[in-house]
C-alpha positions as CSV (number, residue, x, y, z in Angstrom):
1,M,23.2,-60.7,-28.8
2,K,23.6,-60.8,-25.0
3,T,26.4,-58.2,-25.2
4,M,24.2,-55.9,-27.3
5,M,21.3,-56.2,-24.8
6,W,23.6,-55.5,-21.8
7,A,25.1,-52.4,-23.6
8,L,21.6,-51.2,-24.4
9,L,20.4,-51.7,-20.8
10,A,23.6,-49.9,-19.5
11,G,22.8,-47.0,-21.8
12,V,19.2,-46.7,-20.6
13,L,20.4,-46.8,-17.0
14,M,23.0,-44.1,-17.6
15,V,20.3,-41.8,-19.1
16,A,17.9,-42.5,-16.3
17,S,20.6,-41.8,-13.7
18,A,21.6,-38.5,-15.4
19,R,18.0,-37.3,-15.2
20,A,17.8,-38.3,-11.6
21,E,20.9,-36.3,-10.8
22,E,19.7,-32.8,-11.5
23,K,22.4,-30.1,-11.5
24,L,22.0,-27.9,-8.4
25,V,22.7,-24.2,-8.2
26,A,23.3,-21.9,-5.2
27,V,20.6,-19.3,-4.7
28,A,21.1,-16.4,-2.2
29,I,18.3,-15.6,0.2
30,A,19.1,-12.1,1.5
31,K,17.0,-9.4,3.2
32,G,18.8,-6.5,4.9
33,D,21.8,-7.9,6.8
34,A,20.5,-11.4,6.7
35,K,22.3,-13.6,4.1
36,H,21.7,-17.3,3.6
37,E,21.7,-19.6,0.6
38,V,20.1,-22.8,-0.6
39,Q,20.8,-25.3,-3.3
40,M,18.0,-25.9,-5.9
41,P,17.7,-27.6,-9.2
42,E,19.0,-25.6,-12.2
43,A,15.7,-26.2,-14.0
44,W,13.9,-24.2,-11.4
45,K,13.8,-20.7,-12.8
46,Q,14.1,-17.6,-10.6
47,S,12.2,-14.5,-11.5
48,K,11.7,-11.0,-10.1
49,P,9.4,-11.3,-7.0
50,S,5.9,-10.1,-7.7
51,G,5.1,-8.9,-4.2
52,A,6.7,-6.7,-1.7
53,M,7.0,-9.5,1.0
54,R,8.7,-11.9,-1.4
55,I,12.4,-12.4,-1.3
56,I,12.6,-15.1,-3.9
57,Q,10.1,-16.3,-6.6
58,V,10.8,-19.4,-8.6
59,A,8.9,-21.3,-11.4
60,I,9.0,-25.1,-11.1
61,P,8.5,-26.7,-14.6
62,K,5.2,-28.5,-14.9
63,S,5.2,-32.3,-15.1
64,G,3.2,-34.7,-17.3
65,D,-0.3,-33.4,-18.2
66,D,-0.3,-30.6,-15.7
67,K,-1.4,-27.3,-17.2
68,E,0.6,-24.9,-15.0
69,D,4.1,-24.7,-13.6
70,G,4.5,-24.8,-9.8
71,E,5.7,-21.7,-8.0
72,M,8.0,-21.3,-5.0
73,V,8.1,-18.2,-2.9
74,V,10.3,-17.3,0.0
75,M,9.4,-14.6,2.5
76,M,11.0,-13.5,5.8
77,M,9.5,-11.8,8.8
78,A,11.4,-10.4,11.7
79,G,10.6,-12.3,14.9
80,N,8.6,-15.5,14.5
81,G,5.9,-14.3,12.0
82,G,3.1,-15.7,14.1
83,G,4.7,-19.0,14.9
84,V,4.8,-22.4,13.3
85,D,1.3,-23.6,14.4
86,A,-0.5,-20.4,13.4
87,N,1.1,-20.5,9.9
88,L,0.3,-24.2,9.5
89,K,-3.3,-23.5,10.4
90,R,-3.4,-20.6,7.9
91,W,-2.0,-22.9,5.2
92,Q,-4.6,-25.6,6.0
93,G,-7.3,-22.9,5.5
94,Q,-5.9,-22.3,2.0
95,F,-6.5,-26.0,1.2
96,G,-9.9,-26.4,2.8
97,G,-9.2,-27.3,6.4
98,E,-7.4,-29.7,8.8
99,E,-7.8,-32.8,6.7
100,S,-5.8,-31.1,3.9
101,Q,-2.5,-31.5,5.9
102,K,-0.9,-34.7,4.7
103,D,2.5,-34.6,6.4
104,K,4.5,-32.7,8.9
105,K,8.1,-33.3,10.0
106,T,11.1,-31.4,11.4
107,V,14.5,-31.5,9.8
108,K,17.9,-30.0,10.5
109,T,19.3,-27.5,8.0
110,A,22.9,-27.2,7.0
111,A,23.0,-24.2,9.3
112,G,22.0,-26.4,12.2
113,I,18.6,-24.8,12.5
114,E,15.4,-26.8,12.7
115,A,12.9,-26.5,9.9
116,T,9.3,-27.6,10.0
117,I,8.2,-29.1,6.6
118,A,4.5,-29.7,5.9
119,A,2.5,-31.0,2.9
120,F,-1.1,-30.0,2.0
121,E,-3.4,-31.3,-0.8
122,G,-6.8,-30.3,-2.1
123,T,-8.5,-27.3,-3.6
124,Y,-6.1,-24.4,-3.2
125,T,-7.2,-20.8,-2.8
126,A,-4.3,-18.4,-2.7
127,M,-4.2,-15.4,-0.4
128,S,-4.8,-12.3,-2.4
129,P,-3.7,-8.7,-1.7
130,M,-6.3,-6.1,-0.8
131,G,-9.0,-8.7,-0.1
132,A,-9.4,-9.7,-3.8
133,K,-11.0,-13.1,-4.4
134,A,-8.5,-15.7,-5.7
135,E,-9.7,-18.5,-8.0
136,P,-9.8,-21.9,-6.3
137,K,-7.6,-24.5,-8.0
138,E,-8.5,-28.2,-7.6
139,G,-6.0,-31.0,-7.5
140,Y,-3.3,-28.8,-6.0
141,K,-0.6,-29.4,-3.5
142,M,1.7,-27.3,-1.3
143,L,5.0,-28.0,0.3
144,G,5.8,-25.5,2.9
145,A,8.8,-25.0,5.2
146,I,9.2,-22.7,8.2
147,I,12.7,-21.9,9.2
148,T,13.3,-19.8,12.3
149,A,16.7,-18.1,12.3
150,D,18.2,-15.6,14.6
151,E,17.1,-12.6,12.5
152,G,13.6,-13.8,11.7
153,T,11.4,-16.6,10.3
154,Y,11.7,-17.7,6.7
155,F,8.5,-19.1,5.0
156,V,9.1,-21.2,1.9
157,K,6.0,-22.2,0.0
158,L,5.9,-24.3,-3.1
159,T,2.4,-24.6,-4.7
160,G,1.2,-26.1,-7.9
161,P,-0.6,-29.1,-9.5
162,K,-0.2,-32.3,-7.5
163,K,1.9,-34.2,-10.1
164,T,4.4,-31.3,-10.5
165,L,4.8,-31.1,-6.8
166,D,5.1,-34.8,-6.3
167,D,7.9,-34.8,-8.8
168,A,9.6,-31.8,-7.0
169,A,9.2,-33.1,-3.5
170,A,12.6,-34.7,-3.1
171,A,14.4,-31.6,-4.5
172,F,12.3,-29.3,-2.2
173,S,13.3,-31.3,0.9
174,K,17.0,-31.2,-0.2
175,M,16.8,-27.5,-0.8
176,V,15.3,-26.8,2.7
177,E,18.0,-29.0,4.3
178,S,20.7,-27.1,2.4
179,F,19.7,-23.8,4.0
180,K,22.8,-22.2,5.5
């Protein structure tokens, strides 16, 4: 009986471990002569960018009872794109103000570049092209990274329902740190 219980427990632990160890894939981030890459979970599905400024657009599968997938976009601007603080302030505005920023830290990437990572929570109102009014979404979260490289600044934004983003947070951090 004990042997059977231990075998069953070992099987459960192996399945849980396999789920925790998501397979990563290399994704190129390229604009003009600038070429970088990151590692992201295979389950994150890349699609054709929907906007002219987007280099990459990725769907993050929804978690639990969330009704929508998360979305990650990567943009690059020559120079500093307004700077870290100005962009953090703009992202705060998309979530209702200063109290929406829940975390901010600096990490080193695989390329030896510093990246600022920040988290925001609240009611999210996306920026819309041509001044169109976006629909506010309650219970949302954003994980953002600003990476300043020699050729320009990369802006990485992952937005979506809070549960989905909570579940994707560790993979997002690993992805930013893998930037080379």
